[in-house]
C-alpha positions as CSV (number, residue, x, y, z in Angstrom):
1,M,0.0,0.0,0.0
2,D,1.4,3.4,-1.0
3,L,0.8,6.6,0.8
4,F,1.9,9.0,-1.8
5,D,1.5,9.4,-5.6
6,L,4.8,11.3,-6.0
7,D,8.3,9.9,-5.5
8,F,9.5,13.2,-4.0
9,G,7.6,15.8,-2.0
10,V,6.8,17.5,1.2
11,I,4.8,16.4,4.2
12,V,3.5,19.3,6.3
13,A,4.0,18.7,10.1
14,C,1.0,20.4,11.6
15,D,2.4,20.9,15.1
16,V,-0.1,23.6,16.0
17,S,-2.6,23.6,18.9
18,T,-6.0,24.6,17.4
19,L,-8.3,23.1,14.9
20,D,-8.6,26.5,13.1
21,S,-4.8,26.6,12.7
22,F,-4.7,23.0,11.3
23,T,-7.6,23.7,8.9
24,T,-5.8,26.8,7.7
25,I,-2.6,24.8,7.0
26,V,-4.5,22.2,5.0
27,K,-6.6,24.8,3.1
28,E,-3.6,26.8,2.1
29,T,-1.3,23.9,1.1
30,S,-3.4,20.8,0.0
31,S,-3.6,21.9,-3.7
32,I,0.1,22.8,-4.0
33,E,2.0,20.4,-6.3
34,G,4.5,18.5,-4.2
35,I,2.5,18.5,-0.9
36,V,1.9,14.7,-0.4
37,G,0.3,14.6,3.1
38,F,-0.1,16.1,6.6
39,K,1.4,14.9,9.9
40,I,-0.4,15.5,13.1
41,G,0.8,14.9,16.6
42,V,-0.5,14.4,20.2
43,T,-1.4,18.1,20.8
44,L,-4.1,18.1,18.1
45,A,-5.1,14.5,18.6
46,L,-5.6,14.7,22.4
47,T,-7.5,18.0,22.0
48,Y,-9.8,17.2,19.2
49,G,-9.6,13.5,18.4
50,L,-8.4,11.9,15.3
51,K,-11.7,11.6,13.5
52,R,-12.5,15.3,13.8
53,L,-9.1,16.2,12.4
54,T,-9.2,13.8,9.4
55,E,-12.7,15.0,8.5
56,A,-11.5,18.6,8.5
57,A,-8.6,17.6,6.2
58,D,-10.9,15.7,3.9
59,K,-12.9,18.9,3.1
60,Y,-9.9,20.1,1.1
61,G,-8.9,17.0,-0.8
62,N,-7.8,13.4,-0.2
63,L,-4.2,13.7,0.9
64,P,-3.3,11.3,3.7
65,V,-3.2,12.3,7.3
66,I,-0.3,10.6,9.2
67,Y,-0.4,10.3,12.9
68,D,2.8,10.7,15.0
69,H,2.0,9.6,18.6
70,Q,5.4,10.8,19.7
71,K,6.4,8.1,20.2
72,A,4.3,5.1,19.3
73,G,5.8,1.7,19.7
74,T,7.1,2.1,23.2
75,D,4.5,0.1,25.0
76,I,4.0,-3.7,25.5
77,P,3.2,-5.7,22.4
78,Q,-0.4,-6.2,23.3
79,M,-1.1,-2.5,23.0
80,G,-0.3,-2.5,19.3
81,Q,-3.7,-3.7,18.2
82,K,-5.6,-1.4,20.5
83,F,-3.6,1.6,19.4
84,S,-4.0,0.7,15.7
85,D,-7.7,0.2,16.0
86,V,-8.1,3.7,17.4
87,C,-6.0,5.2,14.6
88,S,-8.0,3.3,12.0
89,R,-11.3,4.4,13.3
90,G,-10.0,7.9,13.3
91,G,-9.4,7.9,9.5
92,I,-5.6,7.8,9.7
93,K,-3.8,6.5,6.7
94,G,-0.2,6.3,8.0
95,V,1.2,5.8,11.5
96,I,4.7,6.7,12.7
97,L,6.3,4.2,15.0
98,F,9.6,4.5,17.0
99,P,9.9,0.9,18.4
100,Q,12.2,1.7,21.3
101,A,10.5,-0.9,23.5
102,G,12.1,-3.8,21.7
103,P,11.6,-6.2,18.8
104,K,8.4,-7.9,20.0
105,T,6.7,-4.6,20.4
106,E,8.0,-3.5,17.0
107,E,6.6,-6.5,15.3
108,A,3.3,-6.3,17.1
109,F,2.7,-2.7,16.3
110,I,3.7,-3.1,12.6
111,S,1.5,-6.1,12.2
112,A,-1.5,-4.3,13.8
113,V,-1.1,-1.2,11.6
114,I,-0.9,-3.3,8.5
115,K,-3.9,-5.4,9.6
116,N,-5.9,-2.2,9.9
117,H,-5.0,-1.3,6.3
118,M,-2.8,1.6,7.3
119,V,0.8,2.3,6.4
120,P,3.5,2.0,9.1
121,L,6.4,4.5,8.9
122,V,9.2,3.3,11.2
123,G,11.8,5.5,12.7
124,G,15.0,4.7,14.6
125,E,17.3,7.7,15.0
126,M,15.9,11.1,15.9
127,T,17.0,14.5,14.8
128,H,18.1,16.0,18.2
129,P,21.5,15.7,19.9
130,G,21.9,13.5,23.0
131,Y,19.8,10.6,21.7
132,L,22.4,7.9,21.0
133,A,24.8,6.6,23.6
134,D,27.9,8.1,21.9
135,E,26.2,11.5,22.5
136,K,25.5,10.6,26.1
137,G,21.9,9.5,25.2
138,Y,20.0,6.5,26.4
139,I,19.7,4.6,23.1
140,R,22.6,2.3,22.1
141,N,24.3,3.3,19.0
142,N,23.3,0.4,16.8
143,A,19.7,0.2,18.0
144,P,18.3,2.3,15.1
145,T,19.9,-0.1,12.6
146,D,18.2,-3.0,14.4
147,M,14.9,-1.2,14.4
148,Y,15.1,-0.4,10.6
149,T,16.3,-3.9,9.7
150,L,13.5,-5.7,11.6
151,A,11.0,-3.3,10.0
152,V,12.2,-4.3,6.5
153,K,11.8,-8.0,7.4
154,N,8.2,-7.1,8.4
155,H,7.4,-5.6,5.0
156,V,7.7,-1.9,6.0
157,K,8.2,0.4,3.0
158,Y,8.4,3.8,4.7
159,F,11.1,4.9,7.0
160,I,11.7,8.0,9.2
161,V,15.3,9.2,9.1
162,P,16.9,12.4,10.4
163,G,17.0,14.9,7.6
164,N,19.5,17.2,9.3
165,K,22.2,14.5,9.3
166,P,23.2,13.8,5.6
167,Q,26.0,11.3,6.5
168,V,23.6,9.4,8.8
169,L,21.0,9.3,6.0
170,K,23.5,7.7,3.6
171,K,24.5,5.1,6.2
172,Y,20.9,4.1,6.8
173,Q,20.1,4.1,3.1
174,T,22.9,1.7,2.5
175,I,21.6,-0.7,5.1
176,I,17.9,-0.4,4.5
177,S,17.9,-0.2,0.7
178,G,20.4,-3.0,0.6
179,L,17.6,-5.2,2.0
180,D,14.8,-3.6,-0.1
181,N,15.6,-1.0,-2.7
182,S,11.9,-0.1,-3.1
183,V,11.6,1.6,0.3
184,R,10.8,5.3,0.8
185,Y,12.3,7.8,3.2
186,C,10.6,10.6,5.2
187,M,12.7,13.1,6.9
188,P,12.1,15.5,9.8
189,G,14.8,17.9,10.7
190,I,14.6,20.0,7.6
191,G,14.1,23.8,8.1
192,R,14.6,25.2,11.6
193,Q,16.4,22.1,12.8
194,G,19.2,22.8,10.3
195,G,18.6,20.4,7.5
196,D,17.9,21.3,3.9
197,I,16.1,19.4,1.1
198,A,19.1,19.6,-1.4
199,S,21.5,17.9,1.1
200,A,19.0,15.4,2.4
201,F,17.6,14.3,-0.9
202,T,21.1,14.1,-2.5
203,A,22.3,11.9,0.4
204,L,19.4,9.5,-0.5
205,S,20.1,9.6,-4.2
206,G,18.3,6.7,-6.0
207,S,15.5,6.5,-3.4
208,S,12.1,8.3,-3.0
209,A,12.3,11.0,-0.4
210,Y,9.9,13.3,1.4
211,A,10.8,16.3,3.6
212,I,8.7,16.6,6.8
213,I,8.5,20.4,7.4
214,G,6.6,22.1,10.2
215,S,7.1,25.6,11.5
216,S,9.2,26.7,8.5
217,I,5.8,26.5,6.7
218,Y,3.0,27.0,9.1
219,S,4.6,29.9,11.1
220,Q,5.1,32.0,8.0
221,S,2.9,35.0,7.2
222,N,2.2,33.4,3.8
223,I,1.9,29.6,4.4
224,G,1.2,28.8,0.8
225,K,4.2,30.7,-0.5
226,A,6.5,29.0,2.0
227,A,5.1,25.6,1.1
228,K,5.6,26.2,-2.6
229,R,9.2,27.1,-2.1
230,F,10.0,23.8,-0.4
231,C,8.0,21.9,-2.9
232,K,9.8,23.5,-5.7
233,E,13.1,22.2,-4.2
234,A,11.7,18.7,-3.7
235,L,10.3,18.4,-7.2
236,K,13.7,19.1,-8.7
237,F,14.4,15.5,-7.8
238,Q,11.3,14.1,-9.4
């Protein structure tokens, strides 16, 4: 199951706090060539509920809404089906998982998402410093590789990788695409976190790539203009 019609594009991260703000983002960007979907997080979801948000988005087209539970996949395996059922009933098309609770949880959550006819997007390494052990973080250095590798074995096609770390992107592409060269990469960290589309997409040369961009779009006085600028960069790789 594919989420996006394009091989390159922009996912708008709607990290805003009101339904009106979310609706404005969707209204101003959904018809722009290169926008492939919208990512919502816990602030909107806990305030309004998933169904209300997806219904609001559907008024302006049929682009998929992706739910980022920040971070799903960190519970016991048995919660995978319950979590996935809620997302499915809410009209969600894609679910982001960061399976930091281990392989049994990872497999359970992936399986539950797929069973509910949604697309799992699996992450491993995050964009901020102090995440991995070599930066004094809590996550062992090779854990993301293990998360990504197990995800490929469980038929995952979409991966979340840090767009502000080009060398890291290339490393993970070599590993993941070496197992399945049809996978696609979605990247936070572009914009205010220091990453840029040209460097990130070039690092993933030969693979489909999507920039996940939030405040660099929605906090601008002209949301549509900001979105078009990023889309123009992304579509150069099409």
